C-alpha positions in Angstrom: 0.1 -0.1 0.0 1.4 3.0 -1.3 0.6 6.6 1.3 1.6 10.0 1.8 5.2 10.6 3.5 5.8 14.3 3.4 3.0 17.1 3.3 3.5 20.7 4.2 1.0 23.4 5.0 0.9 26.8 2.5 2.6 29.7 4.9 1.8 31.9 1.3 -1.4 34.4 1.8 -4.6 33.8 -0.7 -2.7 36.3 -3.2 -0.3 33.6 -4.1 -3.3 31.4 -5.2 -3.7 28.0 -4.9 -0.5 25.9 -3.9 0.4 23.0 -6.3 -0.7 19.1 -4.8 2.3 17.0 -6.2 1.3 13.2 -5.5 4.6 11.0 -6.8 4.6 7.8 -8.6 6.1 4.2 -8.8 6.2 3.9 -12.7 7.0 6.2 -15.5 7.6 8.5 -15.7 9.4 9.3 -12.7 9.0 12.4 -10.9 12.0 13.7 -8.8 10.7 16.1 -6.0 11.8 19.0 -3.9 10.7 21.1 -1.5 12.7 23.8 0.2 11.6 26.6 2.8 13.8 29.2 4.9 13.2 31.2 7.8 11.0 33.4 6.5 8.2 30.9 5.6 9.4 31.2 1.3 8.7 27.8 0.1 9.8 26.1 -3.0 8.7 22.9 -5.1 11.3 21.6 -7.6 9.8 19.0 -9.8 12.3 16.9 -12.3 10.0 14.8 -15.0 12.7 11.9 -15.9 10.4 11.4 -19.8 10.1 14.9 -21.3 13.6 16.0 -19.3 12.1 18.9 -18.1 12.5 20.9 -14.5 10.0 23.3 -12.9 10.5 25.8 -10.1 7.2 26.5 -8.5 7.1 29.2 -5.6 4.5 31.2 -3.2 6.4 33.9 -3.7 6.0 34.1 -7.6 2.5 32.5 -7.4 1.6 29.0 -7.1 0.2 28.7 -10.6 3.6 30.1 -12.1 6.0 27.1 -13.3 9.3 28.7 -14.3 11.7 26.6 -16.5 14.8 25.5 -14.6 17.3 24.9 -17.2 21.4 23.7 -16.0 20.3 23.9 -12.1 19.1 27.8 -12.9 16.0 30.1 -13.5 16.6 32.7 -15.7 15.6 36.3 -14.4 15.1 34.9 -10.9 16.5 36.7 -8.0 16.8 33.9 -5.1 18.9 33.8 -1.8 21.9 32.4 -2.0 20.7 29.3 0.2 17.8 28.6 -2.4 20.1 29.1 -5.2 22.0 26.3 -3.5 19.1 24.1 -2.8 17.9 24.5 -6.6 21.3 23.4 -8.1 21.2 20.6 -5.7 18.0 19.1 -6.9 18.5 19.7 -10.5 22.3 17.3 -10.0 20.5 14.7 -8.1 17.5 14.8 -10.8 19.6 14.7 -14.1 22.0 12.4 -12.2 19.9 9.8 -11.8 19.2 6.7 -14.4 15.3 5.7 -13.9 15.5 3.6 -17.0 17.9 1.0 -14.6 15.2 1.7 -11.7 12.9 -1.8 -11.1 9.0 -0.8 -9.9 8.8 -1.2 -6.2 5.4 -3.1 -5.1 
């Protein structure tokens, strides 16, 4: 039986929109998820789709409905704190270095 193992409340106001509800899957396409929250309550969600090779970043500060394209571990024209940049770079590195073509499905 698959159960959710992680959930976070939205700390942003209603003007940030509805936060995404992201559910991982065990089959293809495999989606890598990353979550970041700083001491001010800024929240970011990183997703990388191994099938399409696309990475997206969503955050309350830019509006939850906005999906920013991540390329080479960064987002063009988005100002992030060093800790946020470091986290995003780590997510990119982990997601793009993983090879799920050989991954066995877990039951």
